[in-house]
VOSEKE-462602 format. One record per atom (N, C-alpha, C, CB): x, y, z. Coordinates in steps of 0.1 Angstrom, whole numbers, plus 5000, padded with zeros to 4 digits. Glycine has a CB too. Layout:
! VOSEKE-462602
XYZ;...
//
This chain:
! VOSEKE-462602
648182280667;647682400675;648982470676;647082370690;648582620670;649382730668;649982780685;648382850660;648882820694;649082890702;648882780716;648183000701;649882780725;649682740735;648482800747;650782740738;647682650750;646682720755;646282630770;645482740743;646582650778;646082570789;645482600803;646982500792;644982530808;643782590820;644082480834;641682560814;642982540840;643082470856;641882480858;643982540870;641082350863;639682340861;638882290876;639382220847;638882370887;638682350900;637182330900;639182460909;636582240912;635482250913;634982280926;634982150907;634082400929;633482450943;633082370952;632482540941;633782240951;633282120964;633882170976;633781940963;634682240974;635782270988;636882400983;636982110992;637582460992;638482530989;639682490983;638682590998;640382560981;641682540967;642782480975;642482700958;642682370976;643482280984;645282270977;642582110985;645882240980;647482260978;647882200965;648382180989;647082040962;647181980949;646582050940;646781850948;645282120936;645082190927;645882300924;644082210927;646082380936;647182470935;648082460929;647582500944;649182340928;650382310924;649982270909;651082210933;649182240907;648782210893;648182350886;647682090894;647582440892;647582590885;648882630882;646782710894;649982610892;650882650892;651882600882;651182650902;651682460878;652582380864;651982470852;652182170860;650382480855;649982520842;650482660837;648382510842;650182740844;650882860846;652382890839;650982870862;652582840847;654182850845;654382780828;655282740859;653982690826;653782620814;653682750803;652282520815;652382780806;651882910797;652983040794;650482980806;653483080804;654383190809;655583180801;654583180823;656183080804;657383000795;657283000783;657482850797;656283010776;655982950761;654883080756;655182770761;655183190765;653983290758;652783270756;654283320747;652083160759;650883120761;649783180768;650983030765;648483110771;647583160775;647083040788;646783200762;647083120797;646483050812;644783070813;647283140826;644282960816;642683000813;642282940826;641882940798;641082960831;640382900842;638782850838;640283010854;638682750841;637482670844;636682620854;637482590840;635682710858;635082600867;634182550869;635182600874;634382380872;633682280871;632382240881;634582200869;631382320878;630382300888;629082240883;630182430895;629082130878;627682060874;627582000883;627481970862;628281900892;627681860901;626881920914;628581790903;625481960911;624882020922;624781970934;623782040919;625281840936;625081800950;626481840957;624681650951;627181820950;628581890958;629181990957;629681840957;628482070944;629082210942;628582340953;628882250927;629482430956;628682520965;629282650960;628882500983;628282750955;628582870944;629682970955;626782970938;629282980966;629983060977;631183030977;629483050990;632082910974;633382890975;633982920962;633682770981;633182940949;633983000938;634883110938;633283020930;634483230944;635483350947;636283310958;634783500951;636483220972;637583220977;638583140969;637383170989;638383030961;638882950952;640083060942;637482890944;638983160936;639883250928;640783340934;639083310921;640483430948;641083470952;642383430959;640383490954;642283320963;643383170965;644583220955;642482990957;643983190943;644983160932;645583330931;644083100916;644483440932;645283540929;646583590943;644083660927;646083520953;646683540964;648683480965;645483450975;648083330957;649383310946;650383400940;648883270935;649383470931;649783520920;649583460905;651083530923;648783390908;648383350894;647683430887;647783250893;647483480876;646483550869;646283470853;646983720867;645183520853;644283430841;643883560825;642383370852;644383470819;644283570804;642983570800;644983510790;641983510805;640483520797;639583490811;640283390782;638183560808;637283570819;637083380823;635583660813;637083360833;636383200835;635083180827;635883170853;635383030823;634282970820;633582910829;634582900813;632182860828;631282800842;630482660833;629782950852;631082550839;630482450831;628782450832;631182310836;628182490847;627082490846;626282530837;626982510854;626682670827;625882720818;625982690805;626082840819;626582550804;626582500791;626582380789;627482540784;625582370798;625082180798;624282180785;623682120814;623782280775;622882270763;623882280750;621682410763;625382290754;626282280747;626582100746;627482380751;626882070758;627281910759;626281850751;627381840773;624981850755;623981760751;623681800733;622481790762;624381920728;624381900709;625281830705;624682040699;626581820714;627781720711;627481550713;629081760722;626181540725;626281440726;625081340713;625981450741;623981450710;623381410701;623781380691;622681460700;625081470683;625881430671;626681310672;626781550667;626781260685;627481130685;626381020680;628181080702;625481050688;624180920683;623780910671;622880930689;623581040663;623081050650;623881020641;622581170648;625681000648;626380890636;626780760641;627680940629;625880710648;625980550657;627580570663;625880380643;628180670667;628780640676;628880630691;629380680673;627280630694;626980650707;625880590706;627080780714;625280560717;623880450715;622980480727;624480270717;621880460730;620980450744;621280310750;619280470740;621380350763;620980210771;620080200779;621880160778;618980110781;618080160784;617980050799;616980160772;619480010807;619279940819;619280020828;620079850822;618279920839;617979980852;619279970860;616679910859;619280020870;620180040880;620179910887;619780160888;619079860888;619079690893;619979580885;617579630893;619379600870;620379510859;622079550861;619779560841;622279680862;623979720864;624379640875;624379890867;623679670888;623979600899;623979450898;623179640908;623079390891;623479230890;624579220882;622279140883;624879280870;626279260862;627679270871;626279380849;627479390885;628679410891;628779290899;628779530899;627579240903;627979110915;628479000906;626379030925;627678960892;628278880883;629578870882;627878910872;630279000879;631579000876;632378920887;631979150876;632079030902;632578970912;633078850916;631978980916;631578770914;631878640917;632278590907;631078570922;632678620895;633378540886;634978600883;632478530872;635578690894;636678760896;637078860886;637578680898;636178910878;636378950865;636179150873;634778860851;636479260865;636279340864;634879360858;637079370861;634279480869;632679510866;632779590857;631679560879;632179550849;632079610834;630679600826;633079530824;630179700821;628779700812;629079610804;628379830804;628179480801;627979400793;627379430778;627279320799;627579560773;627379620760;625979520753;628979600750;624979520763;623679440760;622779540750;622779390774;622879690755;621879730742;623079800729;620479870748;624379790730;624779800719;624779760704;625279790723;624579690703;623979650687;622379590689;625179510679;621079630699;619679640698;618979640685;619379740703;618179580682;617579630668;616779740672;616579530660;616979830662;616079970660;614579960667;615880000643;614079860665;612479820672;612179840685;612179680672;613779750692;613979730705;614079890711;615279630707;614279970707;614880090711;613580170710;616280140702;613280200701;611980270695;610680230706;611580200677;610580080709;609980020718;609780090733;610479910719;611280100734;611580150750;611380330750;613580100755;611480390738;611480530740;609580530738;612680640726;608880430731;607480480728;607180480744;606280380717;607580390752;606980380768;607780490777;607180210776;608580600772;609180630779;609980610791;608780660780;610480510787;611680410792;613080540793;612080260778;613280560807;614580650812;616080570805;614580640834;616680630798;618180600789;619180660798;618280670773;620080640794;621480700795;622380660781;622280640808;623480780777;623980750766;625180700766;623880850759;625580580758;626880530759;627680540747;626880400764;629380600750;629880550736;630180480732;630580570733;630780400720;630880300713;632380290713;630180310700;632580230723;634580180723;634680100713;635280090736;635780130704;636280100690;637179950697;637280250681;637479870687;638079740691;639579810689;637579590681;640579690693;641979720691;642679830706;641979800674;643379910707;644079980714;644480100710;645079920717;644480210723;644880340724;645880350728;644180430730;647280400722;648080470728;648380650723;649080380727;648680670739;648980850738;650480840741;648080980751;651180960736;652481010743;652381120754;653381060732;652681070769;652581180780;653581220783;651981150792;653981370784;655281400784;655681370794;655581490782;655281360803;655981310819;656081190818;655281350833;655181120815;655380910816;655580880806;654180800819;655680940794;656080860781;654780800771;656980720786;655180700765;654280630759;653380550766;654880570751;652180530768;651280460777;649980390768;650780590789;649780260768;648780180759;647780130770;649580040751;646480130762;645380050769;644879950761;644180140773;644579900763;643779820752;642579800757;644279670747;641379810742;640379910744;639279800750;639880000728;639679660751;638579580755;638579590771;638679430751;639679670778;639879690793;638479810794;641779770798;638379890783;637479970788;635779980781;638280110787;635179960792;633679960792;633180070776;633080040810;631780040773;631080130766;630780240778;629780070760;631380340780;631280440791;630080520789;632580530793;629380560801;628480660798;628880810798;627480640808;628380880789;628680990782;627281130786;628880940765;626581050786;624881110792;624081040803;623781100781;624081160810;623181040823;621981030818;622881100841;620480970830;619180990826;618681100828;618380920829;619181180833;618381310834;618681360823;618581410845;619581330812;620181430804;621181510805;619481500803;621981490819;622981570815;624481510812;623081670825;625481550810;626681500804;627281520817;627381580790;628081370816;628781360826;630081420824;628781230828;631181430836;632481490837;632881450823;633481430849;633581370816;634281320807;634081380794;634081200807;632781360793;632081470781;632081580782;630981470778;631881660793;631881800793;633681860788;631181850810;634081780799;635581810799;636181840781;636381660807;635481710776;636381710758;635881850752;635681550744;634381870756;633881960747;634582070753;632281970747;634482130764;635182260767;636782270765;634882290781;637482150762;638582190761;639282220749;639082120767;638082140739;637982210728;637682300719;637782180726;636282330725;636082530724;636982580731;634682600731;637582580742;638482670747;639882690740;638682630759;639982600730;641182550725;642482510733;641482630717;642082410743;643482380752;644082290742;643282300767;645382320742;646682300735;647382160747;647782480734;647182180757;648082090768;646782080778;649782170776;646881940783;646181920794;646981860807;645081840790;647481960818;648481960823;647581880838;649282120823;648081740846;646781780856;647381650862;644881780849;646681590874;647381490884;647381370876;646481460900;648281270882;648281160871;647181020878;650181100868;646381090890;645280980889;643781010875;644580970908;644481110868;643581130859;643881040846;643581270857;644680950847;645180880833;643680800831;646880750834;643480730835;642080650828;641180720824;641380560836;640980870830;639880970826;640280970809;639981140834;641981000805;642581030798;642180950779;643881010806;642080810787;641680720776;640180700770;642080600781;639280730779;638080790779;638280900769;637680830792;638480980772;638381130767;639181120757;638781250777;640281050750;640481040737;639380980730;641680970734;638980850732;637880810722;636780910721;637280670727;636481030729;635581100728;635981220716;635181150742;636881260716;637781340708;637481270695;639381330713;637981140693;638381080682;636981070672;639080940685;635781040683;634481000678;634081170674;633480910692;634381280677;633781360674;634881460660;633281420689;636081380660;636681430645;637681520650;635681530633;637981570664;638581640668;640181610673;637681690675;641081750672;642381720676;642781710691;643081820671;643381580692;643981560706;644781650714;644681450706;644281690725;645781810728;646581690733;645681980742;647581770740;649081710741;648781640762;650681890737;648681570766;648581510777;650181500788;647881370773;650081580800;650981560808;650481550826;651781680804;650881400826;650381390840;651081370850;649581290841;651081490858;651881520871;651681430883;651781660875;653081400891;652881330903;651981390912;654081310908;651281330920;650181350933;651081390944;649381200938;650681490952;650881530966;650981420972;649781600971;651381380982;651281280992;651481371006;652481140990;650381311016;650381351031;651681281035;649081321040;652181281045;653281251055;652981071053;653181341073;651581031055;651080961058;650680841045;650381011065;651480901035;651480861021;650280841010;651980751022;649280921016;647680921012;647681051006;646580911025;646881080995;646981170988;645981290997;646581120974;647181390991;646281520996;645081550993;646781630994;644081621002;642681540996;641781681006;642281301002;640781771002;640281841008;639381741013;639981941003;639081621011;638181541017;638581481028;637681451010;639881481030;640781421043;640381521052;642581401042;640481641049;640481761055;642181871058;639781691070;642681801043;643881881046;643782061042;645181811036;644582151042;644582291044;644582281033;645482381050;643882431032;643382521017;644282601016;641982601016;644782641005;646182731004;645882871011;646782770989;644682931015;644283041017;644483061038;642483051008;644282901043;644982881053;646182901057;644782811055;646982851048;648282871049;648683011049;648982801040;648083101044;648183271042;647783311058;646983351028;646783241064;646383301076;647283231084;644783281081;648283201083;648983101095;650883171093;648582861088;650583281086;651883341083;652883291071;652583341095;652483211062;653083201049;652583291040;652983071044;654183311031;654083441024;653483321008;655983561023;652783451000;652383380985;653983300978;651783530972;654983430979;655783370971;656583280977;656283460965;656683240989;657183110996;656682980995;657083121008;654983000993;654282880990;654082810977;653182900993;654582940962;654182920949;655782830951;653783070938;656682880955;658082850951;657982670959;659682990959;657582650969;657382510974;656882430968;656782480984;655382460967;654682390959;655482360941;653282470959;655982440939;656482400926;657382320925;656982490919;658082290936;659182230942;658582080944;659582320955;657382040944;656881950949;656381860934;655782000960;657581780931;657181720915;657981780906;655581740909;658781850907;659581910895;660781980901;658682020886;662381950894;663382010899;663982070890;664081950907;664782190892;665482250883;666882140881;665782410890;667282160869;669082050867;669982110876;670082060848;669782220884;671182260895;670682180906;671482440900;669582180909;668882120924;668682220932;669582010933;668582350926;668782490936;667082460938;669482700927;666982530954;665182520955;664882640958;664482420965;665382730963;665082880966;664882980950;666582930975;663882990948;663383050933;662383160937;662482930922;662483290930;661583350927;660683370917;661983420928;659283400916;658683360907;658783380891;657883370911;659683500889;659983550874;661383470872;660083740872;661983370882;662783290878;662283160874;663683290887;661383130882;660582990877;660682990863;658982990881;659783120862;659083100846;660283100833;657983260843;661483140835;662783100827;663182980826;663983170831;663082900840;663782730840;662482650836;664482660859;661082700843;660082570841;660282480827;658582630841;660082330831;659482270819;659082130823;660582270806;658282100815;657781990819;658481850818;656781980812;659681890812;660281760808;661081720823;661381790794;661281850833;661581810846;660781770856;662181880851;659681760850;658581670863;659281550867;656881610856;659081520878;659081380883;658081300883;659381360893;658481200878;656881070883;656881030893;656780910877;657681080907;657481020920;656581070927;658481020928;655281040934;654681120943;655581180953;653681050950;655481280953;656281380968;655381390978;656781550965;656281390990;655581421003;655481561005;656281361016;654381611009;653681721013;654881761031;651681671016;655781831026;656781851042;656682001048;658581821040;655582021059;655782141061;657082201069;654682171067;657582141072;658882191073;659282251065;659782121075;659582161054;660382271041;659682371039;660482211025;658582391043;657482511038;657882581044;655882521039;658082571057;658482681067;659982751064;658482621083;660982651058;662382711059;661882771046;663882601060;661782751035;661582841023;660782951030;660682751010;659882971039;659083071040;660383171050;657483021048;661083101057;661883191065;662983261053;662683091078;663383201046;664483221031;664083351028;664183111014;662683351023;661583461015;661883561025;659883411012;661183551034;660883681046;662483711051;659783621064;663483671050;664683741049;665283851044;665183701045;664583841028;664883931019;664084031018;665083891008;662984031026;661784141022;662484241036;659484081023;662384391029;662784491041;661784531054;663084641035;662684571062;661884561074;660584611075;662484621082;660584751063;659184801065;657784751062;659184901059;658084651052;657284581040;656784471054;658384501023;657784441062;657284281072;656284371081;658784171083;656784511087;655884551097;654884621088;656584651110;654784631075;652984661071;652084531073;652884711053;653384421069;651984291071;651884241086;652484111060;652784281092;652684241108;651284351117;654484291116;651384441111;651284541120;649484481121;651784721114;648584501112;647284431111;647184321127;647284331093;648484221118;648084081133;648384181144;649383911135;649284241149;649384291163;648184351168;650384401164;647384421159;646284451164;645284401171;645884481158;644984281157;643984161159;644184091172;644084051148;645684071176;645884011187;645784111200;647083951184;645184181194;644684251208;646284351218;643984081220;647384341210;648284381215;648484541217;649084331211;647884591209;647984771203;647084781195;649384831193;647084901193;646184991183;646585041171;645885101189;645785051160;646485111147;647285231152;645485151135;646285321158;646685461160;648285461172;644885551169;648285381176;649385401185;650585331177;649085331201;650185211167;651785191157;651785271145;651985031152;650985361146;651185491134;651885571139;649985581129;651785581153;652585701160;654285671165;651585741174;654285571167;655685481167;656385371158;655685421178;656085411141;656585361135;657985281137;656585441130;658885361141;660085341142;660585261154;660685461140;659785241164;659585121173;659584991168;658485141181;657984971161;657984871156;658884821144;656984861155;659484891137;661084881130;661884851136;661684981124;662084841149;663084811154;662784661162;663384921163;661684641164;661084501171;661384401159;659284511175;660684411148;661184341136;662684331132;660684401126;663284391133;664884391131;665384271146;665684591131;664784301157;664984211166;664784031163;664084271176;663684051159;662683931157;663383871144;660983971154;663983921134;663883841124;664583741120;663883881115;665583751127;666683591126;665483471137;669083631139;664683481140;664083401147;662583381142;664183451159;662183481129;660883411127;660383331116;660083491129;660083241114;660283141102;658583181094;660682921109;657383241103;656383281097;655983431102;655483181099;654783501095;654583641097;654183611110;653583731087;653583551116;652383501128;653783491138;651183321124;654983451135;656083441144;655983551151;657383421138;656283661145;656183771148;655483831159;655783811139;653883761158;652783801169;653683751181;651083721168;653783581177;653383481190;654883581197;653483231188;656283631191;657183641201;657283801200;658683551198;656483861200;656584011204;655584071215;656284101191;654683991224;653684051234;654484141238;652983981245;655684141245;655984161260;656684291254;656884041272;657084331241;657584451236;656484601235;658084411221;654784531241;653984611240;653084641250;653584581230;653584551257;652784591273;653284421285;650184591270;652884481296;653784421308;652584271318;654284591322;651284301304;650584201313;650384071308;649384241316;651584001307;652083851303;652383771317;653583861292;651983611312;652283531321;653883491322;651483431318;654283481332;655883391334;655183271326;656583321353;656583241319;656583091315;656483011326;657783061309;656082941330;655882771340;657182771342;655282611331;657882691333;659282611334;660182681335;659582541324;660282821331;660982931332;660882991349;660383041321;659982971352;659983031365;660682911377;658083071369;660682811373;660782691383;662582711383;659982521376;662682701371;664182741367;665182841372;664182771354;663982931368;665283091367;664783161383;664683251348;663483191387;663083271398;663283181409;661883331397;664683191414;664783151426;664683241438;665783101427;664683221455;664683311459;665483411462;664183291464;666883371456;667983511460;667783571446;669883481465;667083511435;666783611425;665783731429;666183541414;665383761438;664383871442;665183971442;663483841455;666383961453;667284081455;668184081443;668184071468;668083971437;669484061425;668684131414;670883921414;667384111411;666484181404;666384341410;665084091405;666284331422;665984451428;667384521426;665484441444;668484501433;669884561427;669984581417;670884511428;669884511405;670184531395;669284681390;670184411388;667784641393;667084751391;667584891395;666184731397;668284891405;668585041411;669785071406;668785051426;670885011395;671585011386;671185071377;671984931382;670285011371;669685071359;668885251362;668384951353;668785221371;667985321372;668985471376;666885281383;669985421381;670985521384;671985581369;671885431396;671885501360;672685481346;672185631344;672185321333;673285691337;673085821329;672685811315;674385901329;672685671310;672185651294;671885481297;673685691279;670185481290;670185371291;670085311275;669285351301;670985211275;671485151260;671785041262;672585211252;672184941251;672784801247;673984811255;673184761230;675284891257;676384881265;676084911280;677384961259;675385011284;675185061296;674585001302;674885161298;674084861299;673084811306;673684671307;671684811299;674684641299;675484511298;676484551306;675984461282;677484661310;678584701319;677784691334;679284881315;676584741334;676384721343;676084611353;676084781342;674984511343;674984401349;676184341350;674284331345;677484341343;678384271343;679284301360;678984291329;679284451360;679384491371;679384421385;678584561371;677684461387;677084381399;677284251398;675684411401;677284121388;677584041389;679284021399;677184011376;679884111391;681484091398;681284131414;682884211390;680784231417;680484271431;680184171437;679484361435;678684101436;678184021443;679183881441;676884021440;679683851433;680783731433;679883601425;681283691452;678883651420;677883521411;678683541395;675583561410;677683421389;677783421376;677083531372;677283301369;677183551358;676383681353;675283611348;677083791340;674783501345;673883381343;672683411351;674583251347;673183431365;672283451379;671483541376;672883491392;672283651370;671183781367;670583791356;671683891366;671083741344;670783761331;669483661329;671983711321;669383541335;668083491332;666783511339;668283391332;667183551352;665683611360;665283721355;665683641375;666283801350;665983951341;665183931330;667284031335;665883831321;664983811304;663383781309;665683621294;663483681320;662083631327;661283741332;662183541340;661783811339;660983931343;660584031335;661683991351;661284061323;660684191317;660284141302;661784331316;660284011301;659583981288;658883851293;660683971274;658883731303;657683641303;658083521299;656483691293;659183541289;659683411283;661183351286;659483441269;661983271282;663283231286;663983221276;663483111292;663483251266;664083281246;663883441237;662683161234;664583451235;664583591224;665283661218;664183671226;665783761215;666783811211;667783861224;666183911202;668883871220;669883971230;669284001240;670384091225;669583971251;668684061265;668884231263;669584021285;670484231263;670384371265;669684491251;671984391269;669684411242;668984441228;667084491232;669284251216;666884361240;665184421248;665084501256;664584351257;665684541266;665884641276;666184781267;667084581287;666984801261;667184921251;665984931244;668384921242;665284861240;663884891232;662984901240;663484791223;662884871252;661684871261;661784991268;661684751270;663085051270;663485181277;663385121291;662485321275;664485211298;664385201314;662785191324;665185341318;661985281319;660785271328;660285161326;659785361326;659785121316;659284961315;660384831321;658984931298;661684851320;663084761323;662384741338;665084851322;662784881347;663084841362;661584831368;663984981371;660084911362;658684861365;658984681368;657584901349;659284631354;659184491353;660084411360;659184461341;660984451365;662284411371;661784361387;663484571370;661084521391;660584501406;659484421407;660184621413;658684391395;657484331394;657984171397;656784361379;658784141388;659484021391;659783961404;660484031387;660584121409;661284051425;660284011434;662284151436;658984111434;657884071443;656883931439;657084201444;656883931428;656483771424;657383681433;656883731406;658683661428;659483601436;658983551448;660383661439;659183701456;658783731472;657283621473;658383941477;656383681468;654983621472;655283441469;653383701459;656183421458;656183261456;656683221468;657083201444;657783271476;658483231486;657583231502;659783341485;656783331503;655583331513;654683241513;654783431512;654183211501;653383081495;653683001501;653483031483;654782991498;655482781503;655582811519;657682711495;655882961523;655982921535;654382861543;656783051543;
//
């Protein structure tokens, strides 16, 4: 094949989970690296499991990741007549045959094989039946499936990732290519589609290796060129089970809603089963296009580590200008009810200041929301453990005295508040921590965050003093309640 053409073929039985997304990334990178084409096929022939409403979310999730395709998506459900044409061709050539076995007969075969501790396989009883027997069943309108004639010998193919793989053909039954309802099965449809789409390389999870041998037999029976195969490692959960939408694993879009950047997710997924020669981990997409190769795909199944994803997300976040982060965070703040769109638009510099203060502490975009509430209002609860540790009876007087000092300052900024606090601590003969910790809790409700004096300067004198006096009153009310 002269042109590199690859595809991703999700089924709309669930959203785009990370395993399918990683496979899409590998295919997309391989196409871009080799000036080829990346295509999308929707495998929606399973009427019982497919849900048409999931198709757009799957495509949107790929767009969110930065994966674009070069031709209009192909839908298998619109191609059933095409598959049937090729099934009939194999029948006419004698390379496939009708099987009139009932479900009861097939179940009996399975039980007998299990009793003899053999692989449960079809015994080929209709493979070489006289034509008279077939015509007699047809005249009675008996239902039948269509099976391919698997030849004798063995089949070998060279996997780009795994090397040469061989299977004895007798280990493979004469498998069904068309069901009794006249619908082509998965392996038949895949071969026809890949051929007609001009697919040169099939890059997919290593759980498809058994399908590969079946598909090679279909290719050969139809006289078509067999594409190159590359079976990539599966992504495993921490419990070593395969990542799967059936097990409830999160879809890609959900990670985006949880504050993961698309470029970080792309970077992370690419590292699951692939590594560069220099063991580098942080990449932008344009850099990955230049270095990606299937030869560097690992054989071992990688573990999905969300902590590593967060760490990569942090590194990508750090490189984004504050104004871009502000644009992404602003809608989240409004959604959280902290403020309004109009308020933010009229106080954009204030938001940029908050972004700068929190930047080294946020691993996800959503962390900016979790850690910024006190910058927008004072109707927050105090951290319970912080109250027990930092709001001592004497802290009320300390907060009041420090609030008086802050009110008297000619300028209210980082240095002036720090000097005022240090001066009061020295006069009272106490450690600075006895003022710093209750002040932080009073003005923010939490015990950790950016530097205290940066917080005070950001929220301003009025809010600082108001919150400190409110904190002092809270402490006194606590004491009275105990008495």
